[in-house]
C-alpha positions as a Python dict, from the first residue, in 0.01 Angstrom:
ca = {
    (1, 'M'): (0, 0, 0),
    (2, 'R'): (-269, -120, -235),
    (3, 'D'): (-535, -17, 13),
    (4, 'S'): (-416, 342, 17),
    (5, 'T'): (-412, 367, -364),
    (6, 'D'): (-768, 237, -380),
    (7, 'R'): (-874, 499, -128),
    (8, 'S'): (-701, 776, -318),
    (9, 'R'): (-871, 665, -641),
    (10, 'A'): (-1206, 664, -467),
    (11, 'R'): (-1142, 1014, -329),
    (12, 'R'): (-1043, 1142, -674),
    (13, 'A'): (-1353, 988, -831),
    (14, 'L'): (-1568, 1144, -560),
    (15, 'L'): (-1408, 1484, -612),
    (16, 'L'): (-1457, 1457, -989),
    (17, 'F'): (-1822, 1352, -972),
    (18, 'A'): (-1932, 1577, -686),
    (19, 'P'): (-1948, 1896, -900),
    (20, 'A'): (-2140, 1710, -1173),
    (21, 'A'): (-2390, 1577, -919),
    (22, 'L'): (-2431, 1922, -767),
    (23, 'A'): (-2482, 2081, -1108),
    (24, 'A'): (-2742, 1821, -1203),
    (25, 'R'): (-2925, 1893, -880),
    (26, 'L'): (-2927, 2268, -936),
    (27, 'L'): (-3033, 2265, -1303),
    (28, 'P'): (-3408, 2304, -1369),
    (29, 'A'): (-3592, 1979, -1415),
    (30, 'Q'): (-3722, 1886, -1758),
    (31, 'T'): (-3999, 1645, -1852),
    (32, 'R'): (-4118, 1485, -2172),
    (33, 'N'): (-4459, 1568, -2304),
    (34, 'P'): (-4664, 1305, -2493),
    (35, 'G'): (-4519, 1427, -2825),
    (36, 'G'): (-4171, 1334, -2706),
    (37, 'A'): (-4022, 1684, -2696),
    (38, 'V'): (-3841, 1797, -2384),
    (39, 'V'): (-4025, 2084, -2215),
    (40, 'P'): (-3914, 2264, -1897),
    (41, 'D'): (-4160, 2220, -1608),
    (42, 'D'): (-4226, 2591, -1560),
    (43, 'T'): (-4372, 2636, -1911),
    (44, 'Q'): (-4632, 2362, -1861),
    (45, 'D'): (-4803, 2563, -1586),
    (46, 'D'): (-4838, 2873, -1805),
    (47, 'V'): (-5097, 2735, -2049),
    (48, 'H'): (-5384, 2985, -2062),
    (49, 'L'): (-5731, 2951, -2209),
    (50, 'P'): (-5869, 3210, -2451),
    (51, 'N'): (-6057, 3377, -2164),
    (52, 'G'): (-5726, 3436, -1979),
    (53, 'R'): (-5766, 3173, -1707),
    (54, 'K'): (-5505, 2907, -1648),
    (55, 'Q'): (-5596, 2574, -1802),
    (56, 'Q'): (-5500, 2383, -1489),
    (57, 'D'): (-5726, 2603, -1274),
    (58, 'A'): (-6019, 2539, -1508),
    (59, 'I'): (-5957, 2162, -1496),
    (60, 'L'): (-5936, 2165, -1117),
    (61, 'E'): (-6258, 2365, -1090),
    (62, 'A'): (-6442, 2128, -1324),
    (63, 'D'): (-6310, 1826, -1131),
    (64, 'Y'): (-6423, 1985, -805),
    (65, 'E'): (-6776, 2032, -938),
    (66, 'K'): (-6784, 1673, -1066),
    (67, 'N'): (-6658, 1546, -730),
    (68, 'L'): (-6935, 1735, -549),
    (69, 'K'): (-7201, 1593, -782),
    (70, 'D'): (-7063, 1239, -751),
    (71, 'A'): (-7042, 1272, -371),
    (72, 'R'): (-7409, 1373, -359),
    (73, 'D'): (-7499, 1077, -582),
    (74, 'L'): (-7290, 853, -358),
    (75, 'I'): (-7478, 968, -49),
    (76, 'D'): (-7815, 910, -219),
    (77, 'L'): (-7711, 560, -330),
    (78, 'A'): (-7582, 473, 16),
    (79, 'R'): (-7907, 588, 179),
    (80, 'S'): (-8120, 392, -66),
    (81, 'F'): (-7899, 86, -13),
    (82, 'E'): (-7948, 121, 361),
    (83, 'L'): (-8327, 137, 314),
    (84, 'D'): (-8316, -173, 92),
    (85, 'L'): (-8120, -363, 356),
    (86, 'E'): (-8372, -269, 623),
    (87, 'K'): (-8661, -389, 404),
    (88, 'E'): (-8504, -721, 307),
    (89, 'D'): (-8460, -1032, 517),
    (90, 'R'): (-8118, -1103, 663),
    (91, 'F'): (-8076, -1408, 437),
    (92, 'V'): (-8189, -1239, 115),
    (93, 'L'): (-8011, -973, -89),
    (94, 'S'): (-8177, -846, -404),
    (95, 'V'): (-8004, -800, -737),
    (96, 'A'): (-8096, -431, -725),
    (97, 'S'): (-7901, -396, -399),
    (98, 'L'): (-7597, -559, -558),
    (99, 'K'): (-7628, -319, -851),
    (100, 'K'): (-7634, -26, -608),
    (101, 'L'): (-7316, -157, -446),
    (102, 'D'): (-7149, -172, -786),
    (103, 'D'): (-7261, 184, -860),
    (104, 'I'): (-7122, 299, -524),
    (105, 'E'): (-6789, 138, -606),
    (106, 'K'): (-6780, 302, -951),
    (107, 'L'): (-6852, 645, -803),
    (108, 'T'): (-6582, 612, -538),
    (109, 'R'): (-6327, 503, -799),
    (110, 'R'): (-6420, 798, -1019),
    (111, 'I'): (-6382, 1044, -732),
    (112, 'R'): (-6055, 889, -618),
    (113, 'G'): (-5916, 897, -972),
    (114, 'R'): (-5992, 1265, -1011),
    (115, 'L'): (-5841, 1346, -671),
    (116, 'K'): (-5518, 1161, -749),
    (117, 'R'): (-5472, 1335, -1084),
    (118, 'F'): (-5304, 1647, -943),
}
């Protein structure tokens, strides 16, 4: 007997909460901006610059150009590191080569950070 009452309570609770869960799923999502105010997601995409372009498009374009420049620098550093390795003995690694490796790592982190942003 007790088992059937527990089941009926569970069914009632499910029937009561199902519409609320469905409504929460269908309502538009809202996020908090850094100021703390709640802003609907669709208004964040509509920020335009004075020249009429979307701000997000301008940011993406600038990031793309920076990524291209950093990728070119990365290729140049990798080639010069390869030349340094060919010049040096197998037991010796110069401080300049280590610095180039650090610069390569910094460039890759910068590119990866910009790519993960959006």
